N, C-alpha and C positions, 0 to 999 in steps of 0.2 A: 347445668349452665346453658343458656340459650346460645344458639349460633346464628350466622347470617341466614341460614335456611329457614329460620323461625319467623320470618317477616309475615305479617298478617294485615289483611284488610277486613274491617268490620263496618256494617252499616245498621241504621235503624231509621224508619220513616219519621219525619217530623210533622207535628200537628200544625205548627205555625212556621212559615218560612223563616229560617235564620235563628230559630230558637233551639239550641242544642238539646238533644235527648241522649240517653245512655245507649250506646251501640250494643247490639245483641246477636247479630247474624254475621258469622265469618264467611268470607267469600274466598274460594281458591282462585288464584290468579297467576298470570304469567309474568306480567310486568306492570309498572305504573310510572307515570311521570308527574304526579301531582306536585305543584310548586307554588311558592308564595310571590306575588308581584306587587311592587310598590311603584305608584305613579309619582316619581320624585320631581319636584320643581326647584329650580336653583335661581335665586335672585341674580339679576344682572346689574344691580345698582353700582354706580361708580363711587369710589372712596379713595382719598389720597393714600398712597402707599399700598393699595391693593394690587396684587399681581396675579392672584388666583381668586377663584370664587370664595366668598366668605362662609364659614361654617354655619354661622348664625342666619345665613340667607337660604339654608336648605330646609325645605318643608316637604311632607308627604301628605297631600290632601286626600288621596284615595288609595285603597288597597283592594286586591282580590286574590283568589287563588284559582288555579286552572291546571288542566293536564288530562292525561288519558289513563284508561284502565283497560288492560288487555287480558282476556280470559278465554278458556275453553267452555263451550256450551255443555252443560251437564243436565241430568234428568232430575236432580234433586237440589234444593237449597238455593235456587236462583230466582224464585218468584219475586222477591222484593227488588232484585236487580232488574228484571224485566219490566216491572212496574215503573221504575225510575227511568228506564230507556224509552219506554213507549208513552207513558203518561197515565194510564189507568189499568187496573187489573182486578179480576175477581176469580175466586176458586169455588168450584162446584163439584159435588159428588157425582160421579157417573154411575158407579155401582160398587158396593162394598167398600174396598180399600183403594179404589181407583178414583182419582180426581182430575178435573181438567181446569187448567188456568187459561183465562182468555184476556189478552192484552190489546187495548186500542189506544188511539191518540186521545189526548184530553186538552181542553181549551186552556186550563191552568196546569202547568207542569208541576208535579210533586217534588218535594225536596227531601233529602236525607241528611243526617249526620253521618260522616264517615271518619273512621279513625285508621290510620295506617301506623303499624307498629314496626319499627326498624330496630335491628339489633347491631349495636356498635362493635368495635373490635374487642372490647372488654367483656362482651357478652351481656350488656345491660340493654334492656328493651326501652326504646325511646318512642314514646307515642306523639303523633301529630294528629290533631282532631280538627276537622273541617266541618263547619255548619253551613246550611243553606246550599247544599250541593244539588245542582240541577244537571240535567243531560242537554248538552248542545246538539248532539247527534251521534250516530253509531254506524259502524260497518260490520257486516257479517260475511266472513270470507269462507266460501265452501270449495276449497281446493281438494286435492286428492289425499288429504290427511284428516286431522281432527277439525272440527268446526270451531273457528276462532272468531271472537267478537272484540272489537275495539271501540270503546265508549269515550267520547270527548265530554269532559266534566268541567263544571264551573262552580266555584264556591264563594260564599259571602265573606267568610272570616276564617282564619286559622288560629286555633287555641293550643298552647303548649303546656298549660297547667293541669289539663284533664288527665287523670291517671289512666293507665292502660287497662282496658276492659278484659275480663276473662274470655278467652277464645273458645267458641263453641261451634262445631260443625254439625250439620244434619246426620242423624243416626241412620244406619242401614246401608245397604249396597246401592250404588248408582252407577249409571252408564255415562261414558263421555261420547257424545254424538260425533260420528265421523262419516266419511265418504262410503263406508261399508254399508250402512243402513240408509242411504240417501236415494230419494226419488224426486224427479222434477216433472211437473205436469202442466198442461194447458187444456184448452178446449172448454167444454161446458163446466161452469164453476158451481160447486156447492159451497155456499158460505158457511164458515164455522159458527157454531153457537156455543152456549155455555157447556153443552155436553156432547156435541157432535163435531168431529173433525172436519176441516175443509177437505175439498176433493177437486181434482181436475180429471176430465175424461181421457185426455191424450198424453201418453208419456213422451217426454223429451229425452230420447236415448242417445242423442249425439253430443250431449254437453260434457266438456272436459272439466271446467271449473268455472267459478263465478264469485261475484260479490254483490251484496245488497247494501245500499247506502241510504241513510235517512238523515236529513238535516232539519232540526226543529227551527233554526234561525231565530233564536230568542233575542230580545232586546236586553243587552247586558250592561248598558251604560246609565242605569237609573240612579245616579248619584245625586241626592237632593240635599238642601240645607236642613239641618237637624238630624241627619243620619250618621254623623260622626265619621264621615268618609266611607261608610258602608253602603252598598247598593240595596235598593228595594227589590222585591221579587221580580225576576225576569218575566216578560210577556212573550208569547209566542206569536210569530208572524207566519206567513204562508210556508208550509213545510215542502221540502224537496225529497222526492223518492226516485232513486235510480237503480238499475240492475245492470250489471255487466256480466256477460257470459262468453266463454270461448267454446265454440262448437266445431265439431267435424263437419266438413263440407260433403255430406252424403245425400243431399237433396236440395232443391231450390226454395224450400218453403220459407226459410228465414230471409233470403235475399228478396224473394217475392214480396214478403211483408214490408221490407224497407222501400221498395219501389212503389207499392200500392198504398203506403201509409196505413197499414192494417194493424189494429190493436190486438193484443193478446192478454189473457190473464195468466197468472203464474202461481203455482203451488209448489213450495220446496218442502219436502217431508223427510225428516230424519228419525230413525227409530233405534231403540236400544233393546233392553231386556223385556221379558214378559211381565205383565202386571196381572192382578186378579182379574181384571177385565181389559183385554187388548194388550198393547205393548207401550213402553215408554216412548213418547213422541214429542218432537219439537217441529212446529210448522210455521212458515212464513207465507202468507196468503196476500196476493196483491191482485185486485180484480181488473185493473186497466193499465196496461203498459203499451207505450207507442215506441216503435223502433226508430233509432237514430241513424244507424249504419252497423255494419258495412257490407258491401257486396264481396264475393270471393275474389281472391287474387292468386295468381300462379305461385307455386312454391317449389319450383325446380322439379325434381322427381320424388318430392316428399308429399305426405298427406297435407291437403289444404285445410287450414284452420281459419275460421271467422271469429273476429273479435266484435261481438255485438253489444251495443249499448241501448238500453230502454229507459224512458222516462215514465214514471208513475203519475197518473192524472186521475181526476174524478170523472166518472162516466155518468154521474147523477142517478144511476140505477141501483148500484150496490150501496149497502148500508154503511160501509166504511171504506176509506182508501187503502187500508192495510190492517192486517191482524197478525199477532204472534200467539201461537196456541202451544200450551205444554200439557202433555198427558203424563201424570206423575203419581207416585204414591204419597207425596207430601199432602198433608191434610189442609194446609193453608198457605198463603203466600209466604 
Protein backbone atom coordinates (compact mmCIF):
# COMPACT_ATOMS: atom_id res chain seq x y z
CA UNK A 1 0.00 0.00 0.00
CA UNK A 2 1.24 3.48 -0.87
CA UNK A 3 1.74 6.04 1.90
CA UNK A 4 2.00 9.83 1.97
CA UNK A 5 5.80 9.49 1.63
CA UNK A 6 5.27 8.03 -1.85
CA UNK A 7 4.41 11.40 -3.40
CA UNK A 8 6.11 11.84 -6.76
CA UNK A 9 6.89 14.51 -9.34
CA UNK A 10 7.47 13.38 -12.93
CA UNK A 11 8.23 15.39 -16.08
CA UNK A 12 8.85 15.00 -19.80
CA UNK A 13 9.65 17.67 -22.42
CA UNK A 14 6.87 18.72 -24.80
CA UNK A 15 7.45 19.03 -28.54
CA UNK A 16 4.59 21.53 -28.81
CA UNK A 17 3.62 23.89 -26.03
CA UNK A 18 0.55 22.66 -24.18
CA UNK A 19 0.35 19.30 -25.96
CA UNK A 20 0.61 16.67 -23.20
CA UNK A 21 3.17 13.87 -23.39
CA UNK A 22 3.71 10.82 -21.21
CA UNK A 23 5.93 11.73 -18.26
CA UNK A 24 9.04 9.59 -17.90
CA UNK A 25 11.49 11.25 -15.48
CA UNK A 26 10.90 11.19 -11.72
CA UNK A 27 12.32 14.13 -9.74
CA UNK A 28 13.22 13.87 -6.08
CA UNK A 29 11.76 16.96 -4.41
CA UNK A 30 11.30 18.64 -1.04
CA UNK A 31 7.96 20.39 -1.51
CA UNK A 32 5.57 21.76 -4.12
CA UNK A 33 2.70 24.26 -4.26
CA UNK A 34 1.31 23.60 -7.75
CA UNK A 35 -2.31 24.76 -7.76
CA UNK A 36 -5.24 25.40 -10.10
CA UNK A 37 -6.47 28.96 -10.55
CA UNK A 38 -9.86 30.04 -11.93
CA UNK A 39 -10.49 33.58 -13.13
CA UNK A 40 -14.09 33.74 -11.91
CA UNK A 41 -16.40 36.48 -13.16
CA UNK A 42 -19.76 37.12 -11.53
CA UNK A 43 -22.61 38.91 -13.26
CA UNK A 44 -23.79 42.09 -11.52
CA UNK A 45 -27.12 42.27 -13.38
CA UNK A 46 -30.13 43.41 -11.33
CA UNK A 47 -33.22 41.19 -11.13
CA UNK A 48 -36.34 41.54 -9.01
CA UNK A 49 -36.03 39.37 -5.92
CA UNK A 50 -32.26 38.93 -6.26
CA UNK A 51 -30.49 39.39 -2.93
CA UNK A 52 -27.25 37.57 -3.75
CA UNK A 53 -25.40 36.88 -6.95
CA UNK A 54 -27.12 34.57 -9.43
CA UNK A 55 -25.61 31.12 -9.96
CA UNK A 56 -26.32 31.38 -13.69
CA UNK A 57 -24.34 34.63 -13.70
CA UNK A 58 -21.09 32.88 -12.72
CA UNK A 59 -18.61 32.17 -15.52
CA UNK A 60 -14.94 31.08 -15.67
CA UNK A 61 -13.49 32.63 -18.86
CA UNK A 62 -9.82 31.72 -18.20
CA UNK A 63 -7.84 29.28 -16.07
CA UNK A 64 -4.21 28.55 -15.35
CA UNK A 65 -2.05 26.61 -12.92
CA UNK A 66 1.00 27.84 -11.06
CA UNK A 67 3.14 27.18 -8.04
CA UNK A 68 6.64 26.33 -6.91
CA UNK A 69 8.84 23.24 -6.87
CA UNK A 70 11.57 23.02 -4.23
CA UNK A 71 14.37 20.45 -4.59
CA UNK A 72 17.95 19.69 -3.60
CA UNK A 73 20.55 19.93 -6.37
CA UNK A 74 21.88 16.46 -7.25
CA UNK A 75 24.52 15.07 -9.56
CA UNK A 76 22.19 12.82 -11.59
CA UNK A 77 18.72 12.88 -13.09
CA UNK A 78 18.15 16.65 -13.18
CA UNK A 79 19.20 17.56 -16.72
CA UNK A 80 15.63 17.99 -18.00
CA UNK A 81 14.87 20.07 -14.92
CA UNK A 82 17.79 22.45 -15.50
CA UNK A 83 16.80 22.74 -19.16
CA UNK A 84 13.30 23.77 -18.05
CA UNK A 85 14.73 26.33 -15.60
CA UNK A 86 17.34 27.88 -17.91
CA UNK A 87 15.86 27.49 -21.40
CA UNK A 88 18.25 25.30 -23.39
CA UNK A 89 20.62 22.46 -22.63
CA UNK A 90 22.99 20.04 -24.32
CA UNK A 91 24.93 16.98 -23.15
CA UNK A 92 28.43 16.23 -24.46
CA UNK A 93 30.80 13.40 -23.64
CA UNK A 94 33.98 14.67 -21.95
CA UNK A 95 35.80 11.37 -21.75
CA UNK A 96 34.66 7.78 -21.33
CA UNK A 97 31.67 7.74 -18.96
CA UNK A 98 31.91 11.42 -17.99
CA UNK A 99 29.48 13.87 -19.57
CA UNK A 100 29.01 17.62 -19.35
CA UNK A 101 25.62 19.32 -19.54
CA UNK A 102 25.67 22.99 -20.50
CA UNK A 103 22.59 25.15 -19.95
CA UNK A 104 21.96 28.65 -21.31
CA UNK A 105 19.07 31.07 -21.73
CA UNK A 106 16.76 30.53 -24.70
CA UNK A 107 14.65 33.07 -26.59
CA UNK A 108 11.73 30.64 -26.45
CA UNK A 109 11.31 28.90 -23.13
CA UNK A 110 10.73 25.12 -23.30
CA UNK A 111 7.69 23.50 -21.77
CA UNK A 112 7.14 20.16 -20.07
CA UNK A 113 4.27 17.99 -19.02
CA UNK A 114 4.45 17.56 -15.24
CA UNK A 115 2.54 15.03 -13.17
CA UNK A 116 2.37 15.18 -9.40
CA UNK A 117 1.22 12.00 -7.73
CA UNK A 118 -0.25 12.43 -4.25
CA UNK A 119 -1.36 9.64 -1.93
CA UNK A 120 -4.63 10.11 -0.06
CA UNK A 121 -5.40 8.86 3.45
CA UNK A 122 -6.62 5.54 2.06
CA UNK A 123 -3.37 4.83 0.24
CA UNK A 124 -4.70 5.62 -3.24
CA UNK A 125 -2.39 7.45 -5.65
CA UNK A 126 -4.11 10.54 -7.08
CA UNK A 127 -2.40 11.99 -10.18
CA UNK A 128 -2.65 15.63 -11.25
CA UNK A 129 -1.16 16.27 -14.69
CA UNK A 130 -0.15 19.75 -15.87
CA UNK A 131 0.73 20.53 -19.47
CA UNK A 132 2.41 23.63 -20.88
CA UNK A 133 4.60 23.99 -17.79
CA UNK A 134 7.19 26.76 -18.14
CA UNK A 135 9.59 28.34 -15.67
CA UNK A 136 8.91 31.89 -14.51
CA UNK A 137 12.20 32.02 -12.59
CA UNK A 138 14.23 30.24 -9.94
CA UNK A 139 16.35 30.75 -6.82
CA UNK A 140 19.47 28.81 -5.85
CA UNK A 141 20.20 28.99 -2.12
CA UNK A 142 23.81 28.19 -1.18
CA UNK A 143 23.66 28.42 2.61
CA UNK A 144 25.67 26.19 4.98
CA UNK A 145 23.83 22.95 4.17
CA UNK A 146 22.52 21.31 1.00
CA UNK A 147 22.16 23.34 -2.17
CA UNK A 148 18.44 24.07 -2.53
CA UNK A 149 16.60 25.27 -5.64
CA UNK A 150 13.13 26.80 -5.78
CA UNK A 151 11.51 27.05 -9.21
CA UNK A 152 8.43 29.16 -9.96
CA UNK A 153 6.34 27.30 -12.52
CA UNK A 154 3.33 28.22 -14.63
CA UNK A 155 1.13 25.75 -16.52
CA UNK A 156 -1.46 26.04 -19.28
CA UNK A 157 -3.84 23.32 -18.18
CA UNK A 158 -4.59 20.78 -15.43
CA UNK A 159 -5.80 17.30 -16.39
CA UNK A 160 -7.22 14.79 -13.89
CA UNK A 161 -8.13 11.89 -16.19
CA UNK A 162 -4.51 10.97 -17.03
CA UNK A 163 -3.40 7.81 -15.25
CA UNK A 164 -0.43 7.81 -12.89
CA UNK A 165 2.76 7.00 -14.76
CA UNK A 166 5.20 4.39 -13.50
CA UNK A 167 7.81 6.12 -11.36
CA UNK A 168 11.41 5.72 -12.54
CA UNK A 169 14.52 7.30 -10.96
CA UNK A 170 18.04 7.37 -12.46
CA UNK A 171 20.12 4.29 -11.72
CA UNK A 172 23.43 4.39 -9.85
CA UNK A 173 24.85 6.38 -6.98
CA UNK A 174 24.48 10.15 -6.91
CA UNK A 175 25.69 13.05 -4.79
CA UNK A 176 23.68 15.80 -3.14
CA UNK A 177 25.60 19.03 -3.62
CA UNK A 178 26.29 20.92 -0.41
CA UNK A 179 28.42 23.55 1.30
CA UNK A 180 31.14 20.92 1.86
CA UNK A 181 32.19 20.81 -1.79
CA UNK A 182 31.56 24.49 -2.55
CA UNK A 183 33.94 27.12 -3.91
CA UNK A 184 33.24 30.70 -5.00
CA UNK A 185 35.55 32.57 -7.35
CA UNK A 186 35.96 35.84 -9.21
CA UNK A 187 38.87 37.40 -11.15
CA UNK A 188 39.83 36.44 -14.69
CA UNK A 189 36.99 34.34 -16.09
CA UNK A 190 37.28 31.19 -18.16
CA UNK A 191 33.94 30.68 -19.86
CA UNK A 192 32.51 27.16 -19.78
CA UNK A 193 32.13 25.23 -23.02
CA UNK A 194 30.47 21.94 -23.86
CA UNK A 195 33.45 20.06 -22.36
CA UNK A 196 35.35 22.62 -20.23
CA UNK A 197 34.20 23.85 -16.83
CA UNK A 198 34.11 27.55 -16.06
CA UNK A 199 36.79 28.99 -13.78
CA UNK A 200 37.60 32.12 -11.83
CA UNK A 201 41.13 33.00 -10.77
CA UNK A 202 40.48 34.51 -7.34
CA UNK A 203 38.73 32.57 -4.53
CA UNK A 204 36.15 34.35 -2.38
CA UNK A 205 37.04 32.86 1.00
CA UNK A 206 34.97 35.20 3.17
CA UNK A 207 31.48 34.27 1.91
CA UNK A 208 29.12 32.74 4.50
CA UNK A 209 26.03 32.13 2.37
CA UNK A 210 24.19 33.42 -0.64
CA UNK A 211 21.43 33.14 -3.18
CA UNK A 212 21.29 33.35 -6.98
CA UNK A 213 17.98 34.56 -8.41
CA UNK A 214 16.84 34.47 -12.03
CA UNK A 215 13.57 35.93 -13.29
CA UNK A 216 12.57 35.17 -16.87
CA UNK A 217 9.68 37.66 -16.71
CA UNK A 218 7.45 35.77 -19.15
CA UNK A 219 4.27 37.24 -20.63
CA UNK A 220 1.66 35.00 -19.03
CA UNK A 221 -1.63 36.67 -20.05
CA UNK A 222 -1.83 35.51 -23.69
CA UNK A 223 -5.54 34.63 -23.58
CA UNK A 224 -7.00 35.05 -27.07
CA UNK A 225 -10.32 34.24 -28.73
CA UNK A 226 -10.46 30.67 -29.98
CA UNK A 227 -8.19 29.39 -27.22
CA UNK A 228 -10.94 28.01 -25.01
CA UNK A 229 -9.77 30.08 -22.05
CA UNK A 230 -6.25 28.59 -22.22
CA UNK A 231 -3.19 30.75 -22.76
CA UNK A 232 -0.82 30.66 -25.71
CA UNK A 233 2.88 30.00 -25.18
CA UNK A 234 4.43 32.60 -22.84
CA UNK A 235 7.00 34.96 -24.34
CA UNK A 236 10.14 35.99 -22.46
CA UNK A 237 10.91 39.63 -21.73
CA UNK A 238 14.24 41.02 -20.42
CA UNK A 239 15.55 38.70 -17.73
CA UNK A 240 16.72 39.74 -14.27
CA UNK A 241 19.76 38.16 -12.60
CA UNK A 242 20.78 38.93 -9.03
CA UNK A 243 23.15 37.48 -6.45
CA UNK A 244 23.00 38.05 -2.71
CA UNK A 245 25.97 37.12 -0.53
CA UNK A 246 26.71 37.43 3.17
CA UNK A 247 30.43 38.04 3.67
CA UNK A 248 32.75 38.39 6.64
CA UNK A 249 34.32 41.84 6.83
CA UNK A 250 37.98 40.80 6.59
CA UNK A 251 39.06 43.27 3.90
CA UNK A 252 37.75 46.34 2.08
CA UNK A 253 37.52 44.83 -1.41
CA UNK A 254 33.74 44.41 -1.47
CA UNK A 255 33.05 47.80 0.11
CA UNK A 256 35.47 49.44 -2.33
CA UNK A 257 33.62 47.78 -5.23
CA UNK A 258 30.38 49.38 -4.04
CA UNK A 259 31.94 52.84 -3.87
CA UNK A 260 33.79 52.55 -7.18
CA UNK A 261 30.94 50.82 -9.08
CA UNK A 262 33.35 48.02 -9.96
CA UNK A 263 31.88 44.96 -11.70
CA UNK A 264 32.97 41.43 -10.92
CA UNK A 265 32.38 38.00 -12.40
CA UNK A 266 31.17 35.08 -10.34
CA UNK A 267 31.77 31.34 -10.47
CA UNK A 268 30.03 29.12 -7.89
CA UNK A 269 31.30 25.53 -8.03
CA UNK A 270 29.86 22.60 -6.09
CA UNK A 271 31.51 19.18 -6.22
CA UNK A 272 30.48 15.63 -5.36
CA UNK A 273 31.99 12.19 -5.92
CA UNK A 274 34.70 11.14 -8.36
CA UNK A 275 33.83 10.39 -11.98
CA UNK A 276 35.76 8.48 -14.62
CA UNK A 277 37.20 11.87 -15.54
CA UNK A 278 37.10 14.61 -12.90
CA UNK A 279 34.38 14.85 -10.25
CA UNK A 280 30.65 15.44 -10.19
CA UNK A 281 30.23 19.20 -10.52
CA UNK A 282 27.49 21.82 -10.57
CA UNK A 283 28.46 25.34 -11.60
CA UNK A 284 26.77 28.70 -11.87
CA UNK A 285 28.78 31.16 -13.96
CA UNK A 286 27.84 34.85 -14.26
CA UNK A 287 30.37 37.02 -16.13
CA UNK A 288 29.18 40.49 -15.10
CA UNK A 289 27.81 41.52 -11.68
CA UNK A 290 27.50 45.09 -10.43
CA UNK A 291 27.38 45.72 -6.65
CA UNK A 292 24.36 47.47 -5.16
CA UNK A 293 25.54 47.59 -1.50
CA UNK A 294 26.34 47.57 1.37
CA UNK A 295 29.35 49.04 3.18
CA UNK A 296 30.25 47.53 6.57
CA UNK A 297 28.41 48.50 9.75
CA UNK A 298 29.50 48.05 13.36
CA UNK A 299 28.22 44.93 15.11
CA UNK A 300 29.06 45.55 18.76
CA UNK A 301 31.85 43.24 19.81
CA UNK A 302 30.88 40.58 17.26
CA UNK A 303 32.22 39.81 13.80
CA UNK A 304 30.98 42.26 11.17
CA UNK A 305 29.05 40.72 8.29
CA UNK A 306 28.20 42.42 5.00
CA UNK A 307 24.97 41.66 3.16
CA UNK A 308 25.96 42.26 -0.46
CA UNK A 309 23.57 42.39 -3.42
CA UNK A 310 24.74 42.25 -7.04
CA UNK A 311 22.87 42.75 -10.33
CA UNK A 312 23.76 40.65 -13.36
CA UNK A 313 24.13 42.61 -16.61
CA UNK A 314 25.49 42.05 -20.10
CA UNK A 315 29.03 43.34 -20.66
CA UNK A 316 28.74 42.65 -24.44
CA UNK A 317 32.08 40.78 -24.24
CA UNK A 318 30.96 37.46 -22.78
CA UNK A 319 29.09 35.05 -25.02
CA UNK A 320 26.30 34.53 -22.45
CA UNK A 321 24.98 36.43 -19.40
CA UNK A 322 24.85 33.18 -17.38
CA UNK A 323 25.54 29.46 -17.59
CA UNK A 324 24.65 26.43 -15.50
CA UNK A 325 27.09 23.53 -15.94
CA UNK A 326 26.68 19.95 -14.73
CA UNK A 327 29.49 17.37 -14.85
CA UNK A 328 27.82 13.97 -14.42
CA UNK A 329 27.71 10.30 -15.33
CA UNK A 330 24.30 10.77 -16.96
CA UNK A 331 24.64 9.99 -20.66
CA UNK A 332 21.87 12.43 -21.68
CA UNK A 333 19.71 15.17 -20.26
